C-alpha positions in Angstrom: 0.0 0.0 0.0 1.4 3.4 -1.0 1.4 6.2 1.5 1.0 9.8 0.4 3.7 12.2 1.6 2.3 14.9 3.8 4.4 18.0 3.9 5.0 19.8 7.1 5.0 23.5 6.6 7.1 25.7 8.8 8.0 29.3 9.5 10.9 30.2 7.3 12.1 33.9 7.5 14.4 35.4 4.8 15.0 36.4 1.3 16.1 34.1 -1.6 17.5 35.6 -4.8 16.3 33.3 -7.5 17.7 33.1 -11.0 14.3 32.4 -12.6 14.4 30.2 -15.7 12.6 31.0 -18.9 9.1 29.4 -19.2 7.9 29.8 -15.6 5.6 32.5 -14.3 6.9 34.3 -11.2 4.2 32.6 -9.1 5.1 29.1 -10.5 8.8 29.8 -9.5 7.7 31.0 -6.1 5.6 27.9 -5.4 8.4 25.6 -6.5 10.9 27.3 -4.2 8.4 27.5 -1.3 7.9 23.7 -1.5 11.7 23.2 -1.5 11.9 25.1 1.7 8.6 23.8 3.2 7.9 27.5 3.9 4.5 28.3 5.2 4.4 31.8 3.8 6.0 33.3 0.7 5.7 36.0 -1.9 7.6 37.6 -4.8 8.6 41.2 -5.3 7.1 41.9 -8.7 6.3 39.9 -11.8 8.9 38.7 -14.2 7.3 37.4 -17.5 7.6 33.7 -18.4 9.7 34.8 -21.5 12.2 36.5 -19.2 14.9 35.0 -16.9 17.0 36.4 -14.2 16.7 38.0 -10.8 13.5 37.3 -8.9 13.8 38.1 -5.2 11.5 35.8 -3.1 10.4 36.6 0.4 9.5 34.1 3.1 7.9 34.5 6.5 8.5 37.9 8.1 10.4 39.2 5.0 7.1 39.3 3.1 6.2 42.4 5.1 8.8 44.3 3.1 8.3 42.7 -0.4 6.2 45.6 -1.6 9.1 48.0 -1.1 10.9 46.5 -4.0 8.0 47.2 -6.4 9.2 50.8 -6.4 12.9 49.9 -6.9 14.9 50.7 -10.1 15.8 47.7 -12.2 18.4 46.6 -14.7 17.8 44.3 -17.7 19.8 42.7 -20.5 17.6 42.7 -23.6 18.0 41.3 -27.1 16.1 43.0 -29.8 15.3 41.3 -33.2 15.3 44.1 -35.7 13.2 44.0 -38.9 10.4 41.8 -37.4 7.4 43.2 -35.6 5.0 41.0 -33.5 1.5 41.7 -32.1 2.7 41.3 -28.5 6.0 43.1 -28.9 8.0 40.0 -27.9 9.0 36.6 -29.4 5.8 34.9 -28.2 3.5 37.0 -30.5 2.5 36.5 -34.1 4.6 38.3 -36.7 2.7 41.3 -38.1 5.3 42.9 -40.3 8.8 42.4 -41.6 11.2 45.0 -43.1 14.8 45.1 -44.3 17.4 46.2 -41.8 19.8 48.8 -42.9 21.1 50.3 -39.7 24.6 51.3 -38.6 26.0 51.4 -35.1 26.0 55.2 -35.3 22.3 55.1 -36.1 21.7 52.9 -33.1 23.7 55.2 -30.8 21.8 58.3 -32.0 18.4 56.7 -31.6 19.1 55.2 -28.1 20.1 58.7 -26.8 16.6 59.9 -27.5 15.2 57.4 -25.0 17.3 58.4 -22.1 15.7 60.2 -19.2 11.9 60.6 -18.6 9.8 59.2 -21.4 6.2 58.2 -22.0 5.2 54.6 -22.6 1.8 53.2 -23.6 1.4 49.9 -21.7 1.0 46.9 -24.1 -2.3 45.0 -24.5 -0.4 41.8 -23.6 0.1 42.8 -20.0 -1.4 42.1 -16.5 -2.8 45.6 -16.2 -6.6 45.4 -15.6 -9.5 47.1 -17.3 -12.8 46.7 -15.4 -11.3 43.9 -13.4 -10.0 41.9 -16.4 -6.3 41.6 -17.3 -5.5 43.3 -20.6 -3.9 40.1 -21.9 -7.3 38.3 -21.7 -8.8 41.0 -24.0 -5.8 40.8 -26.3 -6.2 37.0 -26.7 -9.8 37.7 -28.0 -8.5 40.3 -30.4 -9.9 43.2 -28.4 -7.8 46.3 -28.0 -8.7 49.1 -25.6 -7.2 52.6 -25.2 -4.4 52.8 -22.7 -3.1 56.0 -21.1 0.6 56.8 -21.5 2.7 56.3 -18.4 5.8 58.3 -17.3 8.9 56.2 -16.8 12.6 57.0 -16.6 15.4 55.3 -18.5 18.5 55.9 -16.5 20.9 54.3 -18.9 21.1 52.2 -22.1 24.4 50.5 -23.1 24.9 48.5 -26.3 26.3 45.1 -25.4 26.3 43.8 -29.0 25.1 44.7 -32.5 25.2 42.2 -35.4 23.0 42.8 -38.4 19.4 42.3 -37.1 20.4 41.5 -33.5 20.8 44.3 -30.9 21.7 43.5 -27.3 21.2 46.2 -24.7 21.6 46.8 -21.0 18.8 49.0 -19.7 18.6 50.6 -16.3 15.2 52.0 -15.6 12.5 53.0 -13.2 9.6 50.9 -11.9 6.8 50.3 -14.4 9.1 50.3 -17.5 8.0 47.8 -20.2 11.2 46.6 -22.0 8.9 45.1 -24.7 7.5 48.6 -25.4 10.9 50.1 -25.4 12.1 47.5 -27.9 9.1 48.2 -30.2 9.6 52.0 -29.9 13.3 51.7 -30.7 12.5 49.6 -33.8 10.0 52.2 -35.0 12.6 55.0 -34.4 15.1 53.0 -36.5 12.6 52.6 -39.2 12.7 48.8 -39.5 10.5 47.7 -36.6 11.6 45.3 -33.8 10.5 43.0 -31.0 11.9 41.8 -27.8 13.6 38.4 -28.5 15.0 37.7 -25.0 15.1 39.4 -21.6 17.2 38.8 -18.5 16.8 40.9 -15.3 20.1 41.4 -13.5 19.4 44.0 -10.8 16.5 44.9 -8.5 17.2 47.9 -6.2 20.4 47.0 -4.4 20.1 43.3 -5.1 22.2 41.7 -7.9 21.9 38.5 -10.0 25.5 37.7 -9.0 24.2 36.4 -5.7 21.3 34.5 -7.1 20.8 30.7 -7.2 19.0 28.6 -9.8 16.1 26.2 -9.3 18.4 23.4 -10.6 21.0 24.2 -7.9 18.3 24.3 -5.2 16.8 21.0 -6.3 20.2 19.3 -6.3 20.8 19.8 -2.5 18.9 18.9 0.6 16.8 21.3 2.7 19.4 22.0 5.3 21.9 23.1 2.6 19.3 25.3 0.9 18.9 27.4 4.0 22.4 28.7 3.4 21.2 30.5 0.4 18.6 32.5 2.4 19.5 36.0 3.1 18.3 37.7 6.3 14.9 39.5 6.5 16.6 42.9 6.3 18.2 42.1 2.9 15.5 44.2 1.3 16.2 47.2 3.6 19.9 47.9 3.1 19.3 51.4 1.8 17.5 52.5 4.9 19.2 54.3 7.9 19.5 52.3 11.1 18.4 53.1 14.7 19.4 50.8 17.5 17.2 50.6 20.6 17.9 49.2 24.0 15.9 48.2 27.1 12.6 49.9 27.6 12.7 51.7 24.3 13.2 48.5 22.4 10.3 46.9 24.3 8.0 49.8 23.6 8.7 49.9 19.9 8.3 46.1 19.5 4.9 46.4 21.1 3.8 49.1 18.6 4.5 52.2 20.6 6.5 55.3 19.5 10.0 56.1 20.9 12.1 59.2 20.9 14.0 59.8 17.7 17.4 61.5 17.3 17.5 64.6 15.1 18.4 64.5 11.5 16.7 61.2 10.5 13.7 61.0 8.2 11.8 58.6 6.0 11.7 54.9 6.6 14.2 53.7 9.3 15.1 50.1 10.1 15.1 49.5 13.8 17.3 46.9 15.7 17.6 45.6 19.2 20.2 43.1 20.4 21.6 42.9 16.9 18.2 41.8 15.4 15.8 43.6 13.2 12.6 44.3 15.1 10.8 46.5 12.5 10.7 49.6 10.4 9.5 52.9 11.6 8.9 56.4 10.3 9.1 59.8 12.1 5.9 61.4 13.2 5.1 65.0 13.5 5.7 64.8 17.2 9.5 64.1 16.8 9.1 60.4 17.7 9.7 57.3 15.8 6.5 55.4 15.1 6.4 51.7 14.2 5.1 50.9 10.7 6.0 47.2 10.4 7.2 44.9 13.1 8.8 41.5 12.7 8.5 38.4 14.8 11.3 36.1 13.9 11.2 32.4 14.7 13.5 31.6 17.6 
C-alpha cells in the first residue's frame, strides 16, 4: 500500500535571490521554491514574465512584510532585440505582423538610443497584466480586443549597447519601476525605421540586489533542505538602503509592542530598527518628533 507524503509547513524567514528560468511564471517559480523550503508563507517582489529569466527576489515569512518596497525599486535588464520583425505582442511569443529590411549602422543605433534616455512616456502593451474593469488586458488581447491605454511616465537611467550584429541588438537597460522593456524594444524599432520586437530578456538588478548572488532552481533541487537554508539572506536584505536606529531596554520593548519612541534629530523617511543585533521592525518619524512603528517583525527563535 502506498502512502502519500504529507508536507510539514514551517516558518521560514528570509530572502532568496532566485535566478528564474525561462518558461515559468513568477508565481510558479515562487511555489516551487516555497515547497523546496517547506515555507508556510512566501511572496515575490514583482512579476517577471515567463519569457524572461533572471533575478526574482522571493520573500518568506516575516520578509514578506517588506516585499512591496521592491516594487518601487529601479531595475536593470539585459535585452536582445530582433530588428526588422514586428509582432503583435512586442515579444517573441507573439505573431509576426510585419517584416522589413534592416539597414542600420552602429551610429544610427547610438543616435536613436540617446533619444530614449531620461523621462519618457510609454503606452502599456495589451499583452500585460494591467486590468480594465477587473479583467487583465492580456485576456482581452487574446480575444482580439484592443482598448485605449493612457501613456505612463517612466525613466530610462541608462542604455548601453552590449552587442550589435545585423538584425540583433543587445542592450543593458537601467530603468525606473513600471518600465516595459517590450514597449521600449518596439519603440526603438520604430525609431530605427525597421521595426523590432523583444527576443530575449534577463533581469540582473532589482534595487540594491544583484543577480550575481542568485541561485537557480536546478541548484536548489540538487541539494537537501538544510543546505538550501544557506542561500537564504536575512529578512533585512531588502532594507539595506534605509538608515539604522538601535534601541535598548525599555525603548526596544515599547517599539516592539507598537509604541513610538524618541528619535534623534536628522533622521527622516523609513528607518530600520534593531535591538540586540536583530531587526525588530521599520519605523517612520511622526510630526511629534518620535519614531512610530510601521512594520514589526517576529522572527522564529
